[in-house]
C-alpha positions as CSV (number, residue, x, y, z in Angstrom):
1,M,102.9,119.8,60.9
2,T,103.6,119.9,64.6
3,D,101.5,117.8,67.0
4,S,99.7,120.8,68.4
5,A,98.6,121.8,64.9
6,K,97.2,118.4,64.1
7,P,93.4,118.0,64.1
8,A,92.0,116.7,67.4
9,A,90.8,113.5,65.9
10,S,94.4,112.5,64.9
11,R,95.6,112.9,68.4
12,T,92.9,110.7,69.9
13,G,93.5,107.5,67.9
14,N,90.9,105.3,66.2
15,S,89.0,104.6,69.4
16,G,88.0,108.2,69.9
17,M,89.6,108.1,73.3
18,P,92.0,110.9,74.3
19,G,95.6,109.7,73.6
20,S,96.8,110.4,77.1
21,A,93.9,108.5,78.6
22,L,94.5,105.5,76.4
23,T,98.1,105.4,77.4
24,F,97.1,105.6,81.1
25,F,94.8,102.7,80.7
26,L,97.3,100.5,78.8
27,L,100.1,101.2,81.2
28,T,97.8,100.7,84.3
29,F,96.8,97.3,83.0
30,V,100.2,96.2,82.1
31,V,101.7,97.1,85.6
32,T,98.8,95.8,87.6
33,W,98.5,92.4,85.7
34,I,102.2,91.9,85.7
35,C,102.0,92.1,89.4
36,W,98.7,90.1,89.9
37,I,99.0,87.3,87.3
38,P,102.0,85.7,89.0
39,I,100.1,85.6,92.3
40,V,97.3,83.8,90.5
41,I,99.4,81.2,88.7
42,M,102.1,80.6,91.3
43,P,101.6,79.0,94.6
44,I,102.7,81.9,96.7
45,P,101.6,81.6,100.3
46,A,99.2,84.3,101.4
47,R,101.3,85.7,104.2
48,T,104.6,86.4,102.4
49,L,106.3,89.7,101.7
50,V,106.6,88.9,97.9
51,R,102.8,88.3,97.6
52,A,102.0,91.5,99.6
53,V,104.4,93.6,97.5
54,L,103.0,92.3,94.2
55,L,99.5,92.8,95.4
56,F,99.9,96.3,96.7
57,V,101.9,97.5,93.7
58,G,99.1,96.3,91.5
59,I,96.5,98.1,93.7
60,F,98.6,101.4,93.5
61,A,99.4,101.1,89.8
62,P,96.5,103.4,88.6
63,S,97.8,106.3,90.7
64,L,101.5,105.5,90.0
65,V,100.9,105.6,86.3
66,A,98.7,108.7,86.5
67,L,101.4,110.6,88.4
68,S,104.0,109.4,86.0
69,V,102.1,110.4,82.9
70,T,101.0,113.7,84.4
71,A,104.7,114.5,85.3
72,R,105.8,113.8,81.8
73,I,103.0,115.8,80.0
74,E,102.2,118.6,82.5
75,G,105.2,118.7,84.7
76,E,105.5,119.5,88.5
77,S,102.5,121.9,88.4
78,G,100.3,119.2,87.1
79,V,101.3,116.7,89.6
80,R,100.7,119.2,92.5
81,A,97.2,120.0,91.1
82,L,96.4,116.3,90.8
83,L,97.6,115.5,94.4
84,G,95.9,118.6,95.7
85,R,92.4,117.1,95.0
86,M,93.0,114.5,97.7
87,F,92.9,117.3,100.2
88,Q,89.8,119.1,98.8
89,W,87.6,118.6,101.9
90,E,85.6,121.9,102.0
91,V,82.3,120.4,100.7
92,G,78.8,120.2,102.1
93,A,78.2,117.7,104.9
94,Q,75.5,116.1,102.7
95,W,78.3,114.8,100.4
96,Y,80.2,113.1,103.2
97,L,76.9,111.4,104.1
98,F,76.4,110.4,100.5
99,A,80.0,109.1,100.3
100,V,79.7,107.0,103.4
101,G,76.1,105.9,103.2
102,Y,75.3,105.5,99.5
103,T,76.1,101.8,99.1
104,L,75.2,101.0,102.6
105,G,71.8,102.5,102.0
106,V,71.4,100.4,98.8
107,K,72.6,97.3,100.7
108,L,70.0,97.7,103.5
109,F,67.2,98.5,101.0
110,V,68.0,95.4,99.0
111,T,67.9,93.4,102.3
112,L,64.5,94.6,103.0
113,V,63.3,93.7,99.5
114,Y,64.9,90.3,99.8
115,R,63.0,89.8,103.1
116,L,59.7,90.7,101.6
117,A,60.3,88.5,98.5
118,N,61.8,85.5,100.4
119,G,60.0,85.7,103.7
120,A,63.4,85.4,105.6
121,W,66.3,87.6,106.2
122,P,69.6,86.9,104.4
123,R,72.7,85.8,106.2
124,F,74.4,88.7,108.0
125,G,78.1,89.0,108.4
126,T,80.2,88.5,111.6
127,V,82.3,91.6,111.6
128,P,81.4,93.8,114.6
129,L,79.5,96.9,113.4
130,Y,81.5,99.2,115.6
131,I,84.7,98.4,113.8
132,I,83.5,99.5,110.4
133,P,83.8,103.3,111.0
134,F,87.4,102.9,112.0
135,A,88.0,100.6,109.0
136,I,86.6,103.2,106.7
137,L,88.8,105.9,108.2
138,I,91.9,103.9,108.0
139,S,91.1,102.7,104.4
140,T,90.4,106.1,103.0
141,P,94.0,107.1,102.4
142,V,94.8,103.7,100.9
143,Q,92.2,104.4,98.1
144,S,94.4,107.1,96.8
145,G,96.1,104.1,95.1
146,E,93.2,103.9,92.7
147,E,91.3,107.2,92.9
148,I,94.2,109.5,91.8
149,G,94.2,107.3,88.7
150,W,90.5,106.6,87.9
151,R,88.7,109.7,89.1
152,G,91.7,112.1,89.3
153,Y,93.3,111.4,85.9
154,A,91.1,109.3,83.7
155,L,87.5,110.6,84.3
156,P,88.2,114.2,83.5
157,R,89.9,113.4,80.3
158,L,87.2,111.0,79.2
159,A,84.4,113.4,80.3
160,A,86.0,116.2,78.2
161,R,85.7,113.9,75.1
162,L,82.4,112.0,75.9
163,G,80.5,113.9,78.4
164,L,80.4,112.9,82.2
165,G,77.7,110.4,81.9
166,P,79.1,108.3,79.1
167,A,82.5,108.7,80.5
168,S,81.4,107.3,83.8
169,I,80.0,104.2,82.1
170,L,83.0,103.6,80.1
171,L,85.3,104.1,83.1
172,G,83.2,101.7,85.1
173,V,83.6,99.0,82.5
174,I,87.3,99.5,82.4
175,W,87.6,99.7,86.2
176,A,85.8,96.4,86.5
177,C,87.9,94.6,83.9
178,W,91.0,95.8,85.8
179,H,90.0,93.7,88.7
180,L,89.6,90.5,86.5
181,P,92.8,88.6,87.8
182,L,91.4,88.7,91.4
183,F,88.5,86.5,90.2
184,F,91.0,83.7,89.9
185,L,92.9,84.3,93.2
186,P,91.8,81.6,95.6
187,D,91.7,83.7,98.8
188,S,90.1,86.8,97.1
189,D,86.6,87.9,98.1
190,T,85.8,87.7,94.3
191,Y,87.2,84.2,93.7
192,H,85.1,82.4,91.1
193,Q,82.2,84.8,91.6
194,S,80.3,86.0,88.5
195,F,82.4,88.7,86.9
196,L,79.6,89.8,84.7
197,V,77.3,90.6,87.6
198,Y,80.2,92.2,89.4
199,A,81.0,94.4,86.3
200,T,77.3,95.4,86.2
201,Q,77.5,96.6,89.7
202,V,80.8,98.4,89.5
203,T,79.7,100.3,86.3
204,A,76.7,101.6,88.1
205,I,78.8,102.5,91.2
206,S,81.2,104.3,88.9
207,V,78.2,106.5,87.7
208,A,77.4,107.4,91.3
209,M,81.1,108.2,92.1
210,A,81.2,110.4,89.0
211,W,78.1,112.2,90.3
212,L,79.8,112.7,93.6
213,W,83.0,113.9,92.0
214,K,81.1,116.4,90.0
215,Q,79.1,117.8,92.9
216,T,82.1,118.2,95.1
217,G,84.1,120.1,92.6
218,R,86.2,117.1,91.6
219,S,87.3,116.2,95.1
220,L,89.2,113.0,95.3
221,L,89.0,112.9,99.0
222,L,85.2,112.3,98.8
223,T,85.6,109.6,96.2
224,M,88.3,108.0,98.2
225,L,86.0,108.0,101.3
226,M,83.1,106.5,99.2
227,H,85.6,103.8,97.8
228,A,86.6,102.9,101.4
229,A,82.9,102.8,102.5
230,I,82.1,100.5,99.7
231,N,84.9,98.1,100.5
232,N,84.2,98.1,104.3
233,T,80.4,97.7,104.3
234,Q,79.9,95.0,101.6
235,D,80.2,92.2,104.1
236,I,77.6,93.4,106.5
237,I,75.2,91.5,104.4
238,P,77.5,89.1,102.3
239,S,76.2,88.3,98.8
240,A,78.9,86.1,97.4
241,V,77.8,82.6,96.3
242,P,79.7,80.0,98.4
243,R,82.2,78.1,96.3
244,G,81.2,79.9,93.2
245,T,82.7,78.3,90.0
246,K,81.5,80.2,86.9
247,T,83.4,83.4,86.6
248,F,82.0,84.3,83.2
249,G,78.5,83.0,84.0
250,F,75.5,84.7,85.4
251,S,75.3,82.5,88.5
252,A,74.9,85.0,91.4
253,S,72.9,85.4,94.6
254,L,69.5,87.0,94.6
255,L,71.1,89.8,96.7
256,S,73.6,90.4,94.0
257,W,71.0,90.6,91.3
258,L,68.8,92.9,93.4
259,A,71.7,95.1,94.2
260,A,72.6,95.5,90.6
261,V,69.0,96.5,89.8
262,V,68.8,99.1,92.5
263,L,72.3,100.5,91.7
264,W,71.3,100.9,88.0
265,I,68.0,102.6,89.0
266,C,70.0,105.1,91.0
267,A,72.6,105.3,88.2
268,G,69.8,106.2,85.8
269,Y,68.9,109.2,87.9
270,F,72.6,110.4,88.1
271,L,73.0,109.9,84.4
272,F,69.9,112.0,83.8
273,R,71.3,114.8,86.0
274,M,74.7,114.6,84.3
275,R,73.4,114.9,80.8
276,G,74.6,117.7,78.7
277,K,77.9,119.1,77.4
278,A,81.3,117.5,77.8
279,E,83.3,118.5,80.8
280,T,86.4,120.8,80.4
281,T,89.6,119.4,81.7
C-alpha cells in the first residue's frame, strides 16, 4: 500500500498530530535547544560573536525548519507561498491597531486594576516611550524567525486536524515550552521567573494571535507585527519578580497574575468566535 493510500490515522502517528507538524516541532526543539543549552551551561560572555550566533540561530530555528520541511514536501511553490504570507499587508486598519495595541491595552487595563486593588501605581519602566514605535518597526521583520514556523507552518496544520481554537492552545503550550532554556540564562528577561505563569500567558496570547491570523486571511505580517509589539511594550510596566528563584513554581507578581486572568478572559472570547469546523490547509 502506498503512503497516499494509507488511512489518515496511520499518517498522523499515535499523538493524533499531523506527521509533518510533529516533524517540524521535533526538529525545531532539537535545533534551538542545541544552540541555547550551551549558552546556559557554559560561561560564554554576553557580548561575544559565538553567543550571538547561537542565540539567533536558535531564535530563527522555527522558520528555518519550516522552510526546510516545506521545501522537501511541497517544493519551491510551497516555499514561495509560505514566504508570501509575510507580505500580505492588505487588511483592514483595525487589524493593525489590534496587532499593535492588544497586549498594550491588556497591560494598561491590568495596571488600572492593580491601582484600584493596591492603592498605588506599579513600578513603571525607564525606556522612553517615543522609542517604542521605532523598536516595533525594526523588530517586526526579525519576528519572521518565529512566525514563519509557528503561525505560517504549524498552526494551519494543527487547525486542519483539531480546529483553530484547540490548535491555538496546543501551539501556545508548545511555543512556551520552546522558550524554556531561556529561563536559566542569567541575563535573560525570563531568568528564574515562573515558567508556569509565563506559559499560561503565552498560551492565551497564542489564541489571540490565531484569531488575528484568521481575521487577516492568514497574514504573517500582522502576526509578526503583534509579536514585535508584545516584545517591545512588555517593559512599559515591568512585571518580573526581582531575583526570582523558582522557575517551576507559582511565585509571580500580582501584575503577572492579573495579566494572565485578563488574557484568558479575552482568549475565551476568541475561542468562542473560533469554534466550529477544522480549518483547511
